[in-house]
C-alpha positions as CSV (number, residue, x, y, z in Angstrom):
1,M,-3.0,2.0,-11.5
2,F,0.3,1.4,-9.8
3,T,3.2,-1.4,-9.6
4,G,4.4,-1.3,-6.3
5,I,7.6,0.1,-7.1
6,V,8.4,3.3,-5.1
7,E,9.8,6.1,-7.0
8,E,10.9,8.1,-3.9
9,L,10.8,8.6,-0.3
10,G,8.8,11.8,0.1
11,E,8.1,14.1,3.4
12,I,4.9,15.4,4.7
13,T,5.4,19.2,5.0
14,A,2.1,20.3,6.7
15,V,-1.0,18.8,7.6
16,E,-4.2,20.8,7.8
17,T,-6.9,19.0,10.0
18,L,-10.8,19.5,8.7
19,D,-14.0,18.3,9.8
20,D,-14.3,15.0,8.4
21,A,-10.9,14.8,6.5
22,C,-7.4,16.3,6.5
23,R,-5.2,18.1,3.7
24,F,-1.7,16.9,3.3
25,R,1.2,18.9,1.8
26,L,4.0,16.6,0.5
27,R,7.4,16.9,-0.9
28,G,8.5,14.7,-3.7
29,P,10.6,16.2,-6.5
30,V,10.3,13.1,-8.6
31,V,6.6,12.5,-8.6
32,T,6.0,16.2,-8.9
33,Q,7.7,16.5,-12.4
34,G,4.7,17.2,-14.5
35,A,2.3,17.0,-12.1
36,K,-1.2,18.9,-12.4
37,H,-4.5,19.3,-10.6
38,G,-6.5,15.7,-10.4
39,D,-3.3,13.8,-11.1
40,S,-3.1,10.5,-8.9
41,I,-0.1,9.8,-6.8
42,A,0.0,6.8,-4.1
43,V,1.3,7.6,-0.8
44,N,2.4,4.9,1.3
45,G,0.1,2.8,-1.1
46,V,-3.1,5.1,-0.8
47,C,-3.9,6.5,-4.2
48,L,-4.6,10.3,-3.7
49,T,-5.8,13.2,-6.1
50,V,-3.4,16.1,-6.6
51,V,-5.2,19.3,-5.5
52,D,-2.4,21.8,-6.0
53,H,1.1,21.5,-7.3
54,E,4.0,24.3,-6.6
55,G,7.4,23.6,-7.1
56,D,8.2,20.1,-5.7
57,E,5.4,19.8,-3.6
58,F,1.8,19.0,-3.9
59,T,-1.2,18.7,-1.8
60,A,-4.0,16.1,-1.5
61,D,-7.1,15.8,0.6
62,V,-7.8,12.5,2.3
63,M,-11.4,11.9,3.5
64,A,-12.5,10.1,6.8
65,E,-13.0,6.8,5.0
66,T,-9.5,6.5,4.0
67,L,-8.2,8.0,7.4
68,N,-10.2,5.0,9.1
69,R,-8.8,2.3,6.8
70,S,-5.1,3.3,6.4
71,S,-2.4,4.6,8.7
72,L,-2.2,7.9,7.0
73,G,-4.2,9.3,10.0
74,A,-1.0,8.9,11.9
75,L,1.1,10.7,9.5
76,A,2.2,14.2,10.9
77,V,4.8,17.0,9.6
78,G,8.3,15.3,8.7
79,S,6.7,11.9,8.3
80,R,8.6,9.9,5.4
81,V,6.1,8.4,3.0
82,N,6.4,6.3,-0.1
83,L,5.6,7.9,-3.4
84,E,4.7,6.5,-6.7
85,R,3.0,7.8,-9.9
86,P,0.3,5.7,-12.0
87,M,2.1,3.4,-14.3
88,A,2.2,4.8,-18.0
89,V,0.6,2.6,-20.7
90,G,3.5,0.4,-22.6
91,E,5.9,0.5,-19.6
92,R,7.2,-2.8,-17.9
93,L,5.1,-3.9,-14.6
94,G,7.8,-4.0,-12.5
95,G,6.2,-5.3,-9.4
96,H,2.5,-6.7,-9.6
97,I,-1.1,-4.9,-10.0
98,V,-1.7,-2.5,-7.2
99,Q,-4.6,-0.6,-7.0
100,G,-3.7,2.0,-4.3
101,H,-7.0,0.9,-2.3
102,V,-5.8,-0.2,1.1
103,D,-7.5,-3.4,2.1
104,G,-6.4,-2.9,5.9
105,T,-3.4,-2.3,8.4
106,G,-1.0,-4.4,9.9
107,Q,2.1,-3.8,12.2
108,I,5.7,-4.7,12.3
109,L,5.9,-7.3,14.7
110,E,9.8,-8.1,14.3
111,R,13.0,-7.4,12.5
112,R,15.6,-9.9,12.0
113,P,18.5,-8.2,10.1
114,S,20.9,-10.6,8.3
115,E,24.4,-9.8,6.4
116,N,22.5,-9.1,2.7
117,W,18.7,-8.8,3.7
118,E,16.4,-8.4,6.4
119,I,13.2,-10.5,7.2
120,V,10.4,-8.4,8.5
121,K,7.4,-10.0,10.4
122,I,4.0,-8.1,10.0
123,S,0.7,-8.9,11.4
124,L,-2.2,-9.5,9.1
125,P,-5.9,-8.9,9.9
126,A,-8.2,-11.9,10.2
127,D,-10.0,-10.8,7.3
128,L,-7.2,-10.9,4.6
129,T,-5.6,-14.1,5.7
130,R,-7.2,-16.1,2.9
131,Y,-5.6,-13.9,0.3
132,V,-2.1,-14.1,1.6
133,V,-0.4,-17.1,0.3
134,E,3.7,-18.1,0.5
135,K,5.4,-16.7,-2.5
136,G,2.5,-14.6,-3.6
137,S,2.4,-10.8,-3.9
138,I,1.4,-8.4,-1.3
139,T,1.6,-4.3,-1.2
140,V,3.0,-3.1,2.3
141,D,3.0,0.9,2.5
142,G,2.9,0.8,-1.4
143,I,5.8,-1.6,-1.7
144,S,5.4,-4.7,-4.0
145,L,7.0,-7.5,-2.0
146,T,6.9,-11.2,-2.2
147,V,5.6,-13.1,0.8
148,V,8.1,-15.6,2.5
149,D,5.9,-17.3,5.4
150,A,2.2,-16.8,5.5
151,G,0.7,-17.6,9.1
152,A,-3.1,-17.3,10.3
153,D,-2.5,-13.9,11.8
154,H,1.0,-12.7,10.3
155,F,3.4,-13.0,7.2
156,T,6.8,-12.2,6.6
157,V,8.8,-10.4,3.7
158,S,12.5,-10.4,2.9
159,L,13.9,-7.1,2.5
160,I,17.0,-6.1,0.1
161,P,19.5,-3.3,1.1
162,T,17.7,-1.1,-2.0
163,T,14.2,-1.2,-0.4
164,L,15.5,-0.6,3.3
165,A,17.5,2.6,2.0
166,L,14.6,3.8,-0.3
167,T,11.5,3.3,1.5
168,T,9.8,3.8,4.7
169,L,10.6,0.1,6.2
170,G,14.0,0.9,6.1
171,H,12.7,3.5,8.9
172,K,9.9,1.6,10.6
173,G,10.2,-0.5,13.9
174,P,8.1,-2.9,16.1
175,G,4.5,-1.4,16.6
176,D,4.6,0.9,13.8
177,P,1.6,0.4,11.3
178,V,1.6,0.0,7.7
179,N,-0.9,0.1,4.8
180,L,-1.6,-3.6,3.1
181,E,-3.1,-4.3,0.0
182,V,-3.5,-7.9,-1.0
183,D,-3.4,-9.1,-4.6
184,V,-6.6,-8.2,-6.4
185,I,-6.5,-11.1,-8.8
186,A,-7.0,-13.3,-5.5
187,K,-10.0,-11.1,-4.9
188,Y,-11.6,-11.6,-8.2
189,V,-10.9,-15.4,-8.3
190,E,-12.7,-15.8,-4.9
191,R,-15.6,-13.7,-5.9
192,M,-16.1,-15.8,-9.5
193,I,-15.5,-19.3,-7.4
194,G,-18.0,-17.9,-4.9
195,D,-20.9,-17.0,-7.4
196,R,-20.2,-20.5,-9.4
197,V,-20.8,-22.4,-6.2
198,L,-23.8,-20.4,-5.3
199,G,-25.1,-21.2,-8.5
200,D,-24.5,-24.7,-8.8
201,R,-26.3,-24.8,-5.1
202,V,-29.4,-22.9,-6.3
203,R,-29.7,-25.4,-9.5
204,G,-29.3,-28.3,-7.4
205,A,-32.1,-27.2,-5.2
206,D,-34.2,-26.7,-8.2
207,R,-33.9,-30.1,-9.4
């Protein structure tokens, strides 16, 4: 489990294309400290497994399903990526509960800078709209953010200077893709309420 608090801005140093997958080599001096084979590291919000580790670099395999459901397929040598290690038991939950399981992708539609922060408008797939609410949590490229406004096909977030300086959102512009993970609690609530409603309907039909 992650918290959406990015630890460092890493870099893709090599990409190996396989038949139905690809292998990334990434540089991240912070997240590689103590890293070993089998560890998890979130890359732009996608939970990946460390295959190999040497110095300040590690490799991770990405299967076709992940490439199709996320923006990782657009990465190339030199691409900057957000990196985060899993939260250790007993540590503070600085952001919100993030699984590293991307629900879909959006695109940056607009950036509106101001003196002390920047408003970013991002497109929202139709099947995710019901999970995004004003002042709720959403993960964008692995960053835990608060929704400012929630529309039918978009949402906005407000970015402070630290987020702009230390994450990919400080470098992306209109048209660039981003990974989206909605609040998992909303999905669990939807499932439980849906099951309860269905159960009530079945019991009503049996009377």
